[in-house]
Structures are given as C-alpha cells and as structure tokens.
NUPA-860438 format. One record per atom (N, C-alpha, C): residue number from 1; residue in one letter; atom name; z, x, y. Coordinates in steps of 0.02 Angstrom, whole numbers, plus 32768, in hexadecimal, padded with zeros to 4 digits. Example, Ala and Ser with C-alpha at 12.3 -4.5 7.8 and 13.67 -1.06 7.14 Angstrom:
    k  r   a     w     u     v
    1  A   N  8186  8294  7EE4
    1  A  CA  8186  8267  7F1F
    1  A   C  8186  8294  7F5B
    2  S   N  8162  8282  7F90
    2  S  CA  8165  82AC  7FCB
    2  S   C  818A  8285  8002
This chain:
    k  r   a     w     u     v
    1  M   N  37E8  881A  6C81
    1  M  CA  37D9  881B  6C3A
    1  M   C  37E2  87D4  6C1E
    2  V   N  37B4  87BF  6BF7
    2  V  CA  37B4  877B  6BDC
    2  V   C  37D8  877B  6B99
    3  S   N  3805  874B  6B90
    3  S  CA  3829  8747  6B51
    3  S   C  37FB  872C  6B1A
    4  A   N  380F  8735  6ADC
    4  A  CA  37E7  871E  6AA4
    4  A   C  37E0  86D2  6AA5
    5  L   N  3816  86B0  6AB9
    5  L  CA  3813  8667  6ABB
    5  L   C  37E4  864F  6AF2
    6  E   N  37E4  866F  6B2C
    6  E  CA  37B6  865C  6B61
    6  E   C  376E  8669  6B4D
    7  Q   N  3761  86A3  6B2D
    7  Q  CA  371D  86B3  6B15
    7  Q   C  3707  8680  6AE1
    8  S   N  3735  866E  6AB5
    8  S  CA  3726  863D  6A82
    8  S   C  3717  85F9  6AA1
    9  E   N  373B  85E8  6AD6
    9  E  CA  372F  85A8  6AF8
    9  E   C  36EB  85A7  6B19
   10  R   N  36D6  85DE  6B36
   10  R  CA  3694  85E2  6B55
   10  R   C  365E  85D8  6B20
   11  T   N  3667  85F9  6AE7
   11  T  CA  3637  85F2  6AB0
   11  T   C  3636  85AA  6A97
   12  A   N  3670  858B  6A93
   12  A  CA  3673  8546  6A7C
   12  A   C  364E  8518  6AAB
   13  R   N  3656  8522  6AEC
   13  R  CA  3631  84F9  6B1D
   13  R   C  35E5  8502  6B14
   14  A   N  35D0  853F  6B09
   14  A  CA  3588  854C  6B00
   14  A   C  356F  8529  6AC1
   15  V   N  3597  8528  6A8C
   15  V  CA  3583  8506  6A4E
   15  V   C  357D  84BC  6A5A
   16  I   N  35AD  84A0  6A7E
   16  I  CA  35AC  8457  6A8B
   16  I   C  356F  8445  6AB5
   17  E   N  355E  846E  6AE5
   17  E  CA  3526  845F  6B12
   17  E   C  34E2  846C  6AF1
   18  D   N  34E1  8494  6ABB
   18  D  CA  34A3  84A4  6A98
   18  D   C  348B  8467  6A71
   19  D   N  344A  8459  6A75
   19  D  CA  342E  841F  6A51
   19  D   C  342A  842C  6A06
   20  A   N  341B  8469  69F3
   20  A  CA  3414  8479  69AC
   20  A   C  343D  84B8  699E
   21  P   N  347E  84B0  6995
   21  P  CA  34A8  84EB  698B
   21  P   C  3498  850D  6948
   22  S   N  349C  854E  6948
   22  S  CA  348F  8574  690B
   22  S   C  34CF  8576  68E0
   23  R   N  34C6  858D  68A3
   23  R  CA  3500  8593  6877
   23  R   C  3532  85C5  6894
   24  Y   N  3518  85F9  68B1
   24  Y  CA  3542  862D  68CF
   24  Y   C  356C  860F  6908
   25  S   N  354B  85E9  6934
   25  S  CA  3570  85CC  696C
   25  S   C  35A2  8598  6954
   26  L   N  3591  8573  691F
   26  L  CA  35C0  8543  6903
   26  L   C  35FD  8567  68E4
   27  A   N  35F0  85A0  68C6
   27  A  CA  3628  85C7  68AA
   27  A   C  3655  85E1  68E2
   28  L   N  3635  85F6  691A
   28  L  CA  365D  860B  6954
   28  L   C  3687  85D1  696F
   29  Y   N  3668  8596  6972
   29  Y  CA  368B  855B  698A
   29  Y   C  36C6  854B  695B
   30  D   N  36BB  8550  691A
   30  D  CA  36F0  8544  68EA
   30  D   C  3729  8576  68F4
   31  T   N  3717  85B5  6900
   31  T  CA  3749  85E8  690D
   31  T   C  3771  85D8  694C
   32  H   N  374D  85C0  697F
   32  H  CA  376E  85AC  69BE
   32  H   C  37A0  8574  69B1
   33  L   N  378A  8542  698C
   33  L  CA  37B8  850A  697D
   33  L   C  37F5  8522  6956
   34  Q   N  37EA  854F  6927
   34  Q  CA  3823  8569  6900
   34  Q   C  3853  8590  692D
   35  M   N  3838  85B6  695C
   35  M  CA  3862  85DC  698B
   35  M   C  388B  85AC  69B6
   36  R   N  386C  8575  69CB
   36  R  CA  3890  8543  69F4
   36  R   C  38C7  8523  69CB
   37  I   N  38B7  8512  698D
   37  I  CA  38E9  84F3  6961
   37  I   C  3924  8523  6956
   38  D   N  3914  8562  6949
   38  D  CA  394A  8594  693F
   38  D   C  3976  859B  697D
   39  A   N  3956  859C  69B8
   39  A  CA  397C  85A3  69F7
   39  A   C  39AA  8566  6A01
   40  L   N  398F  852A  69F3
   40  L  CA  39B8  84EE  69FA
   40  L   C  39F1  84ED  69C7
   41  Q   N  39E4  8504  698B
   41  Q  CA  3A19  8506  6958
   41  Q   C  3A50  8537  696C
   42  Q   N  3A3D  856F  698A
   42  Q  CA  3A6E  859F  69A1
   42  Q   C  3A99  8581  69D9
   43  K   N  3A79  855E  6A07
   43  K  CA  3A9F  853E  6A3D
   43  K   C  3ACE  8509  6A21
   44  E   N  3AB6  84E3  69F0
   44  E  CA  3ADF  84B0  69D1
   44  E   C  3B1C  84CF  69AE
   45  Q   N  3B11  8506  698B
   45  Q  CA  3B48  8529  6968
   45  Q   C  3B7C  8542  699A
   46  I   N  3B65  855F  69D1
   46  I  CA  3B93  8577  6A05
   46  I   C  3BBB  853D  6A22
   47  A   N  3B99  8505  6A2E
   47  A  CA  3BBB  84CA  6A49
   47  A   C  3BEF  84B0  6A18
   48  R   N  3BDD  84AD  69D8
   48  R  CA  3C0D  8495  69A5
   48  R   C  3C4A  84C3  69A2
   49  E   N  3C3F  8504  69A4
   49  E  CA  3C77  8533  69A1
   49  E   C  3CA4  852C  69DE
   50  S   N  3C86  8521  6A18
   50  S  CA  3CAD  8517  6A55
   50  S   C  3CD7  84D8  6A51
   51  I   N  3CB8  84A2  6A39
   51  I  CA  3CDB  8462  6A32
   51  I   C  3D15  846A  6A00
   52  N   N  3D09  848B  69C9
   52  N  CA  3D3D  8495  6997
   52  N   C  3D77  84BF  69B3
   53  T   N  3D67  84F2  69DA
   53  T  CA  3D9B  851C  69F8
   53  T   C  3DC6  84F3  6A27
   54  V   N  3DA7  84CB  6A52
   54  V  CA  3DCD  84A1  6A80
   54  V   C  3DF6  846E  6A5A
   55  A   N  3DD9  844F  6A27
   55  A  CA  3DFE  841E  6A00
   55  A   C  3E3B  843C  69DF
   56  M   N  3E33  8478  69C3
   56  M  CA  3E6C  8499  69A3
   56  M   C  3EA2  84AB  69D5
   57  R   N  3E8F  84C1  6A10
   57  R  CA  3EC1  84D1  6A44
   57  R   C  3EE7  8492  6A57
   58  R   N  3EC3  845B  6A61
   58  R  CA  3EE5  841D  6A74
   58  R   C  3F12  8405  6A3C
   59  Y   N  3EF9  8408  69FE
   59  Y  CA  3F22  83F3  69C6
   59  Y   C  3F62  841D  69C2
   60  S   N  3F5B  845E  69C9
   60  S  CA  3F94  848B  69C6
   60  S   C  3FC6  847A  69FD
   61  F   N  3FAD  846E  6A3A
   61  F  CA  3FD9  845E  6A72
   61  F   C  3FFF  841D  6A63
   62  F   N  3FDB  83E9  6A4E
   62  F  CA  3FFC  83A9  6A42
   62  F   C  402A  83AC  6A06
   63  E   N  4018  83D3  69D4
   63  E  CA  4044  83DB  699A
   63  E   C  4085  83FD  69AF
   64  T   N  4081  842F  69DA
   64  T  CA  40BD  8451  69F3
   64  T   C  40E7  8422  6A1C
   65  R   N  40C8  83FC  6A49
   65  R  CA  40EE  83CC  6A71
   65  R   C  410E  8397  6A45
   66  H   N  40EA  837F  6A13
   66  H  CA  4106  834D  69E5
   66  H   C  4143  8369  69C2
   67  Q   N  4140  83A7  69AC
   67  Q  CA  4178  83C6  698A
   67  Q   C  41B4  83CE  69BA
   68  E   N  41A7  83E1  69F8
   68  E  CA  41DD  83E7  6A29
   68  E   C  41FE  83A4  6A36
   69  I   N  41D7  8370  6A3C
   69  I  CA  41F2  832D  6A49
   69  I   C  4219  8315  6A0C
   70  T   N  41FE  8321  69D0
   70  T  CA  4222  830E  6993
   70  T   C  4265  8332  698F
   71  N   N  4265  8372  699E
   71  N  CA  42A4  8398  699C
   71  N   C  42D5  837E  69D0
   72  L   N  42BD  836B  6A0A
   72  L  CA  42E8  834F  6A3E
   72  L   C  4307  830E  6A27
   73  I   N  42DF  82E3  6A0A
   73  I  CA  42F9  82A2  69F1
   73  I   C  432C  82AD  69BA
   74  L   N  431D  82DA  698C
   74  L  CA  434D  82E8  6956
   74  L   C  438E  8304  6970
   75  S   N  438A  8331  69A0
   75  S  CA  43C8  834F  69BA
   75  S   C  43F0  831B  69E1
   76  E   N  43CE  82ED  6A04
   76  E  CA  43F2  82B8  6A28
   76  E   C  4413  8288  69F7
   77  Q   N  43F1  827B  69BF
   77  Q  CA  440E  824F  698C
   77  Q   C  444B  826E  696C
   78  Q   N  444D  82AF  696A
   78  Q  CA  4487  82D1  694D
   78  Q   C  44BE  82DB  6980
   79  G   N  44B2  82C7  69BE
   79  G  CA  44E5  82CC  69F1
   79  G   C  44E6  830E  6A17
   80  F   N  44B5  8337  6A0E
   80  F  CA  44B2  8377  6A31
   80  F   C  447D  8373  6A67
   81  A   N  448A  8395  6A9D
   81  A  CA  4457  839A  6AD2
   81  A   C  4421  83CB  6ABC
   82  A   N  43E5  83BA  6ACA
   82  A  CA  43AD  83E6  6AB7
   82  A   C  43AE  8425  6AE2
   83  E   N  43A2  845C  6AC2
   83  E  CA  43A0  849B  6AE7
   83  E   C  4357  84B1  6AED
   84  S   N  4338  849B  6B21
   84  S  CA  42F2  84AC  6B2C
   84  S   C  42EB  84C5  6B74
   85  P   N  42CF  8500  6B7E
   85  P  CA  42C7  851A  6BC2
   85  P   C  429A  84EF  6BED
   86  T   N  426F  84C7  6BCE
   86  T  CA  4243  849C  6BF6
   86  T   C  4267  845E  6C0F
   87  L   N  42A1  844F  6BF1
   87  L  CA  42C6  8413  6C05
   87  L   C  4305  8423  6C2D
   88  C   N  4315  8463  6C35
   88  C  CA  4351  8476  6C59
   88  C   C  433F  84A4  6C93
   89  D   N  4368  84A0  6CC9
   89  D  CA  435D  84CE  6D00
   89  D   C  4380  8511  6CF1
   90  E   N  437F  8540  6D20
   90  E  CA  439B  8582  6D13
   90  E   C  43E7  8581  6D09
   91  D   N  440A  854C  6D1F
   91  D  CA  4452  8547  6D15
   91  D   C  4464  8524  6CD4
   92  G   N  4431  850D  6CAF
   92  G  CA  443D  84ED  6C70
   92  G   C  4447  84A2  6C74
   93  F   N  443C  8484  6CAF
   93  F  CA  4443  843C  6CB5
   93  F   C  4408  8419  6C94
   94  D   N  4416  83E9  6C6C
   94  D  CA  43E2  83C6  6C46
   94  D   C  43C6  838D  6C71
   95  F   N  4386  8391  6C80
   95  F  CA  4366  835E  6CAA
   95  F   C  4360  831B  6C86
   96  V   N  435A  831D  6C44
   96  V  CA  4350  82DF  6C1F
   96  V   C  4392  82BA  6C17
   97  M   N  43C8  82DE  6C08
   97  M  CA  4407  82BF  6BF8
   97  M   C  4430  82AA  6C35
   98  K   N  442B  82CF  6C6C
   98  K  CA  4456  82C2  6CA6
   98  K   C  442B  82B2  6CE3
   99  P   N  443A  827C  6D05
   99  P  CA  4415  826E  6D43
   99  P   C  442C  829D  6D7A
  100  P   N  4401  82AB  6DAB
  100  P  CA  4416  82D8  6DE1
  100  P   C  444E  82B8  6E0A
  101  T   N  447C  82E2  6E21
  101  T  CA  44B3  82CA  6E4A
  101  T   C  44A1  82D1  6E94
  102  A   N  44BC  82A4  6EBC
  102  A  CA  44AE  82A6  6F04
  102  A   C  44D5  82DF  6F23
  103  Q   N  44B4  8304  6F4F
  103  Q  CA  44D5  833B  6F70
  103  Q   C  44EA  8326  6FB6
  104  I   N  4526  8339  6FCA
  104  I  CA  4540  8327  700C
  104  I   C  453C  8362  703A
C-alpha cells in the first residue's frame, strides 16, 4: 500500500516532468509540498523536544551534583565530616577526608 506522501511525491514528479502542467496538477504539487513541509516540521518538533528533554536531564544532574559539592564544602568549613553515601564506604570511612591506610 502506498502512503499519501509517496503518492503525492509521484504526482509531484509527473508535474515537474510535464511541459504544460494544468492547474489541477499544480494544485496537487502544492499539496505535495505542503505535506513535505508538515512532515519536516513534525520531525523538527520531535527533535527539539528530544533535545530539551536531554538538556533538562543534564541540567538536573549537574544542579544536583553542584548542590552536593556545595554542601560538602560548607560542612567541611564548619568542621564536620560530610555524610554522603557516595563518599563513604559501608563502614563509614570517608574517602575524601582520610587517605587509605596500608594493610600488613
């Protein structure tokens, strides 16, 4: 089964190849061009929405990381060790504040 856009494209080719196109065929060609424009605008809209979604995810991630780092700096300035599960192992040892000890 041929899609409307493919049928429109065939008609458009016939109009272009015709030496003396009729008003009807020109109207079909105009319809074809409008269908192509609409399809491209839909693709552009989808692309813009995808880009915006990715940008918002990245912004959210970096905003969260910035807040975590800011909180870490503030807690260190106040003399307290930061309590963050990403910075401590399961025993509670802080990787940032204490260097690893040599094991014998």
